[in-house]
N, C-alpha and C positions, 0 to 999 in steps of 0.2 A: 164514651167513645174516644179512642186515641187519635191524635192528629198526626199527620205525616209532614215532617219538615224536610224538605228536599231541595237539592241544588241542581238546577238544570243549566249548567254553564257551558255545555258543549264538550269541554275537556276539564280535567282537574285543574285547580288553581296552581299554575306553574310556580315552583320555587323561584325560578329565575325571572318571571315576568307576569305577575297577576294582572297588570294593567291592560294587557292585550286581549283579555277575555271580553268579547264584544258581541256575542250572539244576542239578538233581540230577545227581550224577556218573554215575549208571547210565543216563541218558537222553542221546541224541545228537540233533543236528538231523535226521539221516537217519531215526532211529526216530520222532521226533515228527512229522515231515512225512508219514509214512506212515499216521498215525492221525487226522490232522486236516486241514482245508482251510486253506491259507495265507491270512492276512489280507492286505489291501492293503499294510500296512506291511511285512509279511514279504516280499512280492513286491518291494517297493521296495528293501528291504535287500539282497536277493540281486542285484538288477539294478545297484544303485549300487556294490556291493562290487567288481564287475568293473573299475570305473574309479577306485575310491577310492585304490588304491595309487599310480597315476600322478599324480592330483590332489594328494594329500598330499605326495608326493615333490617336486613342483614348488614347493609352498608352503614346505616345509621348507628346500629349497635357497636359495630367495629369502630366507626369514626368517633363516637362519644367516648369510648374507653381509651382510644389512642390519643385524643385531644386532652383528656383529663391527665393522662401520663405526660403529655407535652407540658401542661401547666405546672405539674408538680416538679418536673425536671428543670424547666426554664426559670423557675422562681427560687432555685437554690442560690445561696450567696455567691458561689463561684461561677454562676451562670448569668448574673445580672449585668446586662449591657443594654445599650439603646436598641440594638437590633433584636435582642431576645425579649425586650419589653414589648415591642411591636408584635413579635411572634406569639407572645403570651396572650395578648388581647385578641389576636387573630384566632387562637385556639379557643378562647372563651366564646367568641362570636360563632365560630363553627359548631361548637358544642351545643349552644342554645338553638341554633338553626336546625341541627339534626335531631335534637330532642323534640322540637316542635314538629318536624316532618315525620318522625317515628310515630307520634300520636296520630297524626293525620293519616298515615299509611295504614295503621291498625284499624282506625275507625271507619275509613271510607273505602278500603280495599280488602284487607284481610277478613274483617268481621262484617263485610257487606251482606245485606239481605239479598238472597238470590232472586227474590220476587220483585226487587226494585232495581232501577237503573243505577249505574255508577254514580256515587256522590249523593244517593238518596238515603235518608235515614228517617227514623220514627220519633225523634225527640228534638225539641228546640235547642237544647244545650249543645248538640252536635253542630247545628247550623251556626250558633253563636261562636263556637270554636272555629268553624270554617271561616267566619268573618274575621276573627282574630288572626288566624293563620295567613289569610290573604295579605294582611299588612305586616305582620311580624316577620314572616319569611322574607318578604321583600326588603325590609329594613336591615335584617341581619346580612343578607346577601350583598347589599350595597355597602354596608360598613366593611365587610371583608374585602370587597374590591378596592375601596379607597385606602384601607390599611395596607394592602399589597402595593398600591401605588406609592404610598408614603415610605414603605420599606425600601422599595427600589430607589426612590429619590434620595433617602438618607444614605444608602450605601454608595450611590454615585458621588454624592457630595464628599463622603469620607475618603473615597479613593482619589477623586480628582483634585480635592483640596485637603491634603492630609493634615496640615496644621490647623487651618480654620475649620475644617470639617469636624475636628474633635470638639470644638466649641459649639458649632452650629447643631451638632447631633448629640448634645449632652442628654443625660437622663432626664433632667428637669424639662428641657424643651420637648423631649419625646413624649413625656406625660401630657404636656399641654396639647401637642399635636394629636394624640390619641383622643383626648377629650373633645377637641374641635371636630374631629371626624365624626364621632358619635353624635354630637349635637347637630351639626350641619345636615347629616343624612336624615336624622329624625325630622328636622324642619322641612327639608326638601320633599319628604314623602307625605307631608300633610294633605296635599290634594288627593293623593291616592287613598288615604283613610276615608275621605269623604265620597269616594267613588262608589263604594259598596254599601248596600243596606238590605235588611231582611224585609220581605213583603210577600203577600199572598200570590199564588200562581194558579190560574184555572187548571183543573184536571184535564190532561190530554184525552181526546176522544177515544183513542185506542190504548189507554193505559190499562195494564192487566191487573192492577191492584184494586183495592176497595174504592170505588169511585165516589162513595159517600164521604170519604175522608177529606179533610181540608188540607191542601198542599201549600207549603210555604217554600220560598226560595231566596237565595242571595241574588239580588238584582244589581245592575250597574247603571250609572247615569248614562242616558242615551247619547249616541254619537251626535255631534253638532252642538251639544251643550258646551258653554264656555269652560266649565270645569273639566269636562272630558278632554277638550282640546289642549288646555293648559297642562293637564296631567300627562297627556300623551307625549307632548314635546319635552317636558321635563324628564320623563323616563327615557325617551328615545335618545335625547341628546346628552343629558347630564349623567345618566346611569348606564347608557350603552355606548354611544359613539365616542364621547370624550374619554372615558376610561380605556377603551380599546386603542385609541390613538396614542394616549399617554403611555400605556403599557408597551406598545410597539416601539415608540421612541426610546423609552427607558431600557428596553431589551437590547437595542442596538448600542446604546451608550454604555451599558454594562459590559457587553461583549468587547467593545473597543477599549474600555478601561482595563479589562482583564488582559487583553492582548498587550497593551502598553505596560502593564505591571509584569507580565511574563518576560518581556524584553528587558525590563529593568533588572529582574531577578537573574537572567542570564549574564547581564553585564556585571552584576555583583559577584556571581560565581567565578567569572573570568578574572576578577580582581582579587580573588581569594577571600572574599568576605562571606564565608559560609553561614555564619550565625545570622547576619542580616538577610542573606538570601533565603534561609529557612523561614525567617519571620514573614517575608513577603509571600512565600509559598503558602503559609497557613492562612494569611489574609485572602489570598486568591482562592483557596478552598472554600472559605466562608462565602466569598462572593459567588462562587460557582453554585453553592447550595441555594443561595437566595435567588440566583438567576433561574435555577430550575423551578423554584416556586412561582416566579413571575411568568415564565414560559408556559407552565401548566395552566395558570390562570388565563393567560392570553389565548391558549388553545381552546379553553372553555368558553371564553367571552366573545372572541372575534367572530365566529360563525353567527352568533346571536346578534352581534352589533351590525354585521353586514345585512342580515335578514331584516332587522329593524329598519335599516336605511331603505331597503327595497320596499318594505311595506308602506313607507311614506309615499312612494311613487306608484306602487302597484298594490292597492289595498286588498285585492282579492287573495294575495298570498297569506293574509292573516288567517282566513278560514281554511284555505286549501292546503297550506303547508304548516304554518307555525302552530296552529291549534292541534294539528294531528300528531306532531312530534313533541308535544309538551312533556309527556312522561319521560321520553328519552333525554331531553334537555335537563330535566330534573335529576335523573340518575347520574348523568355526566357531572353535573355540578356537585352532587353529593360525594361522588368518588374523589373529586378534586379536593373537597373539604376533609376527606378522611386520609389522604395519602401523605400529608406532611410528615407524620410520624415516621413513615418508611424512609422519606428523604433524609430526615435528621439522623436516623440510625445509620444509614448507608454512607453519609457524606461528612459526618461530624464525629470524630473520635471523642471529643470532649463530651458530647451529648451521650454517646454510648457508655462511656465510663461512668458518668453521673447517673445514668439510668440503672446500670448494673449495681452501682453502689447503693442506690435507694431500694430497688425492687428485687435484686438478686444478691443479697448479702452473703449467701453461701458460695457465690462464684468469685474467685479471686480476680482482681483487675490486673494485677501484675506485682512483681516483687518491688519493695521500696528501693528507691535510689537507682533502679535500673531503667525505668521508663519515666522520665521527667519531662514535663511540658513547660511552656513559657507562660509566665504570668505577665499580662499587660496591664499596667496601671498608669494613672495620670498624676503627676505631682501638682503642687499648688500653682506652678507657673504655666500649666497646660501642656507641658512636654510629656513625652512618652517614656516610661521606664520599662526595662525588660529584666526580669529576675528569674532565676531557676526555682521552680516550685513544683509540687505534686499536683497543684490545681492550675487551671487555665481560664482566663477570661478574655476572649477575643472579641473585639468590637465588630 
């Protein structure tokens, strides 16, 4: 006789916040729905769940291909800079996250057994994958957040302190910073790894499947447990509130720095220093692209951060609101992970030219000597040199 391994967590493990899944292990969606009238959000969750698997699979496939293209382009010799190094590892993280979510969507949504509730499966390997997904997706998401914060911080330092910024934001320091982000996030999420475990679940009285089958589920440590409390505040503060505050501050700082750089460019133009003015314009375009990445991340994370803060004071919002919109939060986060390629292509001529040179060799980029870009290099003394070349490496 086959065993049924199922997960009755109320809603799917959210890509953005698995820690907030807290329905008691003895209550299932079937049982709870029989004793209460579903709210509008509950009805919406059930209706959207039917299409969530297909929508998320499409976004993940596009995002994986786009991020692989990002990695290939950003690792070319003419593209290697501190900024692009962070963007490369951001693309790696996003690719891993979407590959994981693609498998999750296929297994628990697209190939779902119509006789079983959502997230119910008939083999233990799927439940083990669900346990892995709960931790892996959270780690990848948090790494992406802190890489974005690091990206914005480095760019601000480079703009605000142009001379010292070149030293502070060197390639070697960037590599160290990326490694630190990965290590710290993995360590911070250790309590979350310990929150989830596989265990048996009594068969619901009104379960329509074979009631003689043994049902298993992914449980969570009960509320009130010290581990649950520690994990909740780590995730709510270090993974939600602090990043939102930092992204908000960095957004305003970058906007102010861009405005200051724009005024400086106008002054240079008035002084007849066109070449130096053009150089400032290119740096401003790069900053604008990075600002767009930060703002998109902020738009994705800020509502969740505010809701996480409200849940601390109004716990009822966890089940009545947060759990009901879990799939929507997931698809928004996935879209944010997949859109960077579009931003790079639309806002960076250097990225477009390199992409065409690699993937569209039959398409001419332009006649030689007619469209030449600026090559930015650093000499041994740390000063910046500008030379005419067909390649460009903007910091």
